[in-house]
C-alpha positions as CSV (number, residue, x, y, z in Angstrom):
1,X,0.0,0.0,0.0
2,X,1.2,3.5,-0.6
3,X,1.3,6.8,1.2
4,X,-1.3,9.3,-0.1
5,X,1.5,11.6,-1.4
6,X,4.0,8.7,-1.6
7,X,6.1,10.5,0.9
8,X,6.5,7.5,3.1
9,X,7.0,3.8,3.3
10,X,5.3,1.6,0.8
11,X,4.6,-2.1,1.5
12,X,2.9,-4.6,-0.7
13,X,1.2,-7.9,-0.3
14,X,-0.2,-10.2,-2.9
15,X,-2.2,-13.4,-3.0
16,X,-1.3,-14.8,-5.8
17,X,-4.9,-13.0,-4.7
18,X,-5.3,-9.1,-4.1
19,X,-7.1,-5.8,-5.0
20,X,-7.2,-2.0,-5.2
21,X,-9.6,0.8,-5.9
22,X,-9.0,4.3,-7.0
23,X,-10.8,7.5,-7.8
24,X,-10.2,11.1,-8.2
25,X,-11.5,13.8,-5.8
26,X,-14.5,14.3,-7.9
27,X,-15.3,10.6,-7.9
28,X,-13.9,9.7,-11.4
29,X,-12.7,6.1,-11.6
30,X,-9.1,6.2,-12.7
31,X,-9.0,2.4,-13.2
32,X,-11.6,2.5,-15.9
33,X,-10.7,5.9,-17.4
34,X,-9.6,6.1,-21.0
35,X,-7.2,9.1,-20.9
36,X,-4.5,7.3,-19.0
37,X,-1.7,6.4,-21.4
38,X,-1.1,2.7,-22.0
39,X,1.8,1.1,-20.2
40,X,2.0,-2.3,-21.6
41,X,5.7,-2.2,-22.0
42,X,6.3,-0.6,-18.6
43,X,9.2,-2.5,-17.2
44,X,9.9,-1.7,-13.7
45,X,7.0,0.4,-12.3
46,X,9.1,2.0,-9.6
47,X,10.8,5.3,-9.6
48,X,13.6,6.8,-7.5
49,X,12.1,7.9,-4.2
50,X,12.4,11.6,-3.3
51,X,15.2,12.6,-0.9
52,X,14.4,11.4,2.6
53,X,11.6,9.1,1.6
54,X,11.5,5.6,2.9
55,X,9.3,3.0,1.2
56,X,8.3,-0.4,2.0
57,X,6.0,-2.6,0.0
58,X,4.0,-5.4,1.3
59,X,2.8,-8.2,-1.1
60,X,0.0,-10.6,-0.6
61,X,-0.5,-14.3,-1.3
62,X,-2.9,-16.1,-3.5
63,X,-5.0,-19.3,-3.5
64,X,-5.0,-21.0,-7.0
65,X,-7.5,-23.8,-6.1
66,X,-8.5,-23.5,-2.4
67,X,-9.1,-26.8,-0.8
68,X,-11.5,-25.6,1.8
69,X,-13.3,-22.5,3.0
70,X,-15.0,-21.1,6.0
71,X,-17.3,-18.9,4.0
72,X,-21.1,-19.3,4.4
73,X,-21.3,-21.2,1.2
74,X,-18.8,-23.9,2.2
75,X,-18.3,-26.2,5.2
76,X,-16.5,-24.7,8.1
77,X,-13.2,-26.2,9.1
78,X,-12.2,-27.2,12.6
79,X,-9.2,-25.4,14.0
80,X,-6.3,-27.3,15.3
81,X,-4.8,-26.4,18.7
82,X,-2.1,-23.7,18.7
83,X,-0.2,-22.6,21.8
84,X,0.4,-19.1,23.0
85,X,4.1,-19.5,22.1
86,X,3.0,-20.3,18.5
87,X,0.7,-17.3,18.5
88,X,3.6,-15.1,19.7
89,X,6.0,-16.5,17.0
90,X,3.4,-16.0,14.3
91,X,2.6,-12.4,15.3
92,X,6.3,-11.5,15.1
93,X,6.5,-13.1,11.7
94,X,3.3,-11.7,10.2
95,X,3.3,-8.2,11.8
96,X,7.0,-7.5,11.8
97,X,7.8,-8.6,8.3
98,X,6.2,-7.9,4.9
99,X,5.8,-9.9,1.7
100,X,7.4,-7.0,-0.2
101,X,9.1,-4.1,1.5
102,X,11.9,-1.7,0.5
103,X,12.4,-0.4,4.0
104,X,13.6,-3.2,6.3
105,X,16.3,-3.6,8.9
106,X,19.4,-5.8,8.6
107,X,17.4,-8.8,9.6
108,X,14.6,-8.2,7.1
109,X,12.1,-6.9,9.7
110,X,9.8,-3.9,9.5
111,X,8.5,-1.8,12.3
112,X,4.9,-2.0,13.5
113,X,2.4,-0.4,11.1
114,X,-1.2,0.3,12.2
115,X,-4.0,2.9,11.6
116,X,-4.4,5.7,14.1
117,X,-7.1,7.6,12.1
118,X,-10.6,6.5,11.0
119,X,-10.7,4.3,7.9
120,X,-12.9,5.4,5.0
121,X,-13.1,3.0,2.2
122,X,-14.5,3.2,-1.4
123,X,-15.3,0.3,-3.6
124,X,-14.7,0.5,-7.4
125,X,-16.2,-2.1,-9.8
126,X,-17.8,-4.1,-6.9
127,X,-20.9,-6.1,-7.4
128,X,-23.7,-6.5,-4.8
129,X,-22.1,-9.7,-3.4
130,X,-18.7,-7.9,-3.0
131,X,-20.3,-5.0,-1.2
132,X,-22.1,-7.4,1.2
133,X,-18.9,-9.3,1.9
134,X,-17.0,-6.1,2.6
135,X,-19.7,-4.9,5.0
136,X,-19.8,-8.2,6.9
137,X,-16.0,-8.2,7.2
138,X,-15.9,-4.5,8.3
139,X,-18.3,-5.2,11.1
140,X,-16.0,-7.9,12.5
141,X,-12.9,-5.7,12.1
142,X,-14.5,-2.8,14.0
143,X,-15.1,-5.1,17.0
144,X,-11.6,-6.7,16.8
145,X,-9.6,-3.5,16.4
146,X,-11.8,-0.6,17.8
147,X,-11.1,1.3,14.5
148,X,-13.8,3.5,13.1
149,X,-14.3,1.9,9.7
150,X,-17.0,3.1,7.3
151,X,-17.7,3.8,3.6
152,X,-16.2,7.1,2.4
153,X,-19.4,8.4,0.9
154,X,-18.7,12.1,0.1
155,X,-15.3,12.2,1.8
156,X,-12.0,11.2,0.2
157,X,-11.2,7.6,0.9
158,X,-8.0,6.4,2.6
159,X,-8.6,2.8,1.4
160,X,-9.6,2.1,-2.2
161,X,-10.6,-1.4,-3.1
162,X,-10.9,-2.0,-6.8
163,X,-12.0,-4.9,-8.9
164,X,-10.0,-4.4,-12.1
165,X,-10.9,-5.8,-15.5
166,X,-8.1,-7.1,-17.7
167,X,-8.4,-4.1,-20.1
168,X,-7.7,-1.5,-17.4
169,X,-4.8,-3.2,-15.6
170,X,-2.2,-1.1,-17.4
171,X,-4.1,2.0,-16.3
172,X,-4.1,0.8,-12.7
173,X,-0.4,0.2,-12.7
174,X,0.3,3.5,-14.4
175,X,-1.7,5.2,-11.6
176,X,0.3,3.6,-8.9
177,X,3.6,4.5,-10.5
178,X,2.6,8.0,-11.3
179,X,1.2,8.8,-7.8
180,X,4.5,8.2,-6.2
181,X,7.8,6.3,-6.1
182,X,7.7,2.5,-5.8
183,X,10.8,0.8,-4.6
184,X,12.2,-2.3,-6.4
185,X,10.5,-4.9,-4.2
186,X,7.0,-3.2,-4.3
187,X,7.3,-2.3,-7.9
188,X,8.3,-5.8,-8.9
189,X,5.2,-7.1,-7.1
190,X,2.9,-4.6,-8.9
191,X,4.4,-5.6,-12.2
192,X,3.9,-9.3,-11.5
193,X,0.2,-8.7,-10.5
194,X,-0.3,-7.0,-13.9
195,X,1.6,-9.5,-16.0
196,X,1.1,-12.9,-14.5
197,X,-1.8,-15.2,-13.9
198,X,-0.5,-16.3,-10.5
199,X,-1.0,-13.0,-8.7
200,X,-4.7,-12.7,-8.2
201,X,-4.9,-9.6,-5.9
202,X,-2.5,-7.0,-4.6
203,X,-2.5,-4.8,-1.5
204,X,-0.3,-1.8,-0.9
205,X,-0.1,0.3,2.3
206,X,1.6,3.7,2.8
207,X,3.2,4.4,6.2
208,X,4.2,7.8,7.6
209,X,7.9,7.4,8.3
210,X,7.7,9.8,11.2
211,X,4.9,8.2,13.1
212,X,4.8,4.7,11.7
213,X,1.0,5.0,11.2
214,X,-0.6,3.8,8.1
215,X,-2.0,6.6,6.0
216,X,-3.4,5.0,2.9
217,X,-4.1,1.6,1.4
218,X,-4.8,0.4,-2.1
219,X,-6.3,-3.1,-2.9
220,X,-6.4,-4.4,-6.5
221,X,-8.4,-7.5,-7.3
222,X,-8.7,-9.1,-10.7
223,X,-12.3,-8.8,-11.8
224,X,-12.6,-12.2,-13.5
225,X,-11.9,-14.2,-10.3
226,X,-14.5,-16.8,-9.3
227,X,-16.5,-16.0,-6.1
228,X,-14.5,-18.1,-3.6
229,X,-11.2,-16.6,-4.6
230,X,-12.7,-13.2,-5.0
231,X,-14.0,-13.5,-1.4
232,X,-10.6,-14.7,-0.2
233,X,-8.9,-11.7,-1.7
234,X,-11.4,-9.3,0.0
235,X,-10.7,-10.9,3.4
236,X,-7.0,-11.2,3.2
237,X,-6.2,-7.9,1.5
238,X,-8.4,-5.9,3.8
239,X,-7.0,-7.5,6.9
240,X,-3.5,-7.1,5.7
241,X,-4.2,-3.5,5.0
242,X,-4.6,-3.1,8.7
243,X,-0.9,-3.9,9.3
244,X,-0.5,-7.7,9.1
245,X,1.6,-7.6,6.0
246,X,3.3,-11.0,5.8
247,X,2.4,-14.6,5.0
248,X,4.0,-17.6,6.7
249,X,3.7,-21.3,5.9
250,X,4.0,-22.2,9.6
251,X,1.1,-20.0,10.7
252,X,-1.9,-22.3,11.2
253,X,-4.9,-22.0,11.4
254,X,-4.7,-18.8,9.5
255,X,-5.5,-16.9,6.3
256,X,-1.8,-15.8,6.4
257,X,-0.7,-19.2,5.1
258,X,-0.4,-19.9,1.4
259,X,-1.8,-23.4,1.7
260,X,-5.2,-21.7,1.4
261,X,-6.7,-24.1,3.9
262,X,-8.6,-21.3,5.5
263,X,-10.1,-18.5,3.5
264,X,-11.8,-16.5,6.3
265,X,-10.6,-15.2,9.6
266,X,-9.8,-17.8,12.2
267,X,-9.6,-17.4,15.9
268,X,-5.8,-17.2,15.4
269,X,-6.1,-14.3,13.0
270,X,-8.6,-12.5,15.3
271,X,-6.0,-12.7,18.1
272,X,-3.3,-11.2,15.8
273,X,-5.6,-8.2,15.1
274,X,-6.4,-7.8,18.8
275,X,-2.7,-7.9,19.7
276,X,-1.8,-5.4,16.9
277,X,-4.5,-2.9,18.0
278,X,-3.8,-3.2,21.7
279,X,-3.2,0.4,22.8
280,X,0.3,-0.6,24.2
281,X,1.4,-1.5,20.7
282,X,2.4,1.8,19.0
283,X,3.1,2.3,15.3
284,X,6.8,2.5,14.6
285,X,7.8,0.0,17.3
286,X,10.7,-2.2,16.4
287,X,11.2,-5.9,17.0
288,X,13.4,-5.1,20.0
289,X,10.7,-2.9,21.5
290,X,8.0,-5.5,20.9
291,X,9.8,-8.4,22.5
292,X,9.2,-7.6,26.2
293,X,5.6,-6.6,25.5
294,X,4.1,-9.2,23.3
295,X,3.9,-12.1,25.7
296,X,2.2,-9.9,28.3
297,X,-0.5,-8.9,25.8
298,X,-1.0,-12.5,24.6
299,X,-1.4,-13.9,28.2
300,X,-4.1,-11.3,28.8
301,X,-6.1,-11.8,25.7
302,X,-5.7,-15.6,25.7
303,X,-5.0,-17.0,29.1
304,X,-3.7,-20.6,29.3
305,X,-5.3,-22.3,26.3
306,X,-5.4,-26.1,26.6
307,X,-6.0,-28.6,23.8
308,X,-8.9,-31.0,24.2
309,X,-11.3,-33.2,22.3
310,X,-13.7,-30.3,21.7
311,X,-11.1,-28.0,20.3
312,X,-12.1,-26.2,17.1
313,X,-14.9,-24.3,15.6
314,X,-16.9,-26.9,13.8
């Protein structure tokens, strides 16, 4: 996702499933406009960042053929037991790293990124089912994070979620590149989303380098996707736009796992959001600053879980 003026960190995430929406101040849809010059031969989409600008992209993952789903139209999966130590390890991996980032420390870690301001989203190219899915998810996210999340209506959005037809993907990439500098990692992910079948959706966030707060998010979802993967993109990209920017094959049960076993938020993922939006976790905190705090928060939100025969959410 990118900063509104691209004067900050840009991170990207991609599912080999993701999305983004965009509009001008007067409501014109840039992704479907015809005046944007074609960029079919655009090689890298990134540009040299302005002096003093730090960027970090965050890519997202994708499910080619999901094996199972927890959406209302599919059987719900039981969740395996996971310990608080696993939850701690997964939080550090998913919140302190990014799928694509150009601003990382020597170990490849990023600092905490989260929203401090109300979130106002706008959907572009969404159908009625998409809009319902977004509203259902937003209701859950409000409760889990305490963030004020609502449609943008007449105000300018700080999250744009777009369903992008094939014919306008060049325009979408051109817009991202022209609105600000994309570093090599993020720019490469944007290019792959445009040029390959594997990347289904893409999410970018922009982070203010002074405060560490997320200031803007863009989600781009390929419009031809079937409903299950389309839904998976909505869920994962919106959740990742809140600051959980990485995927990890060891995280289970979780949407942040490329196995695509779970396509909706699990209890594990809800805990990750509750931890991230705990008031003690401040944007810009480093791994070293988080280490003494994280276990205390986990023990409070999830005291002494124990495995048992009834474990799960069947």
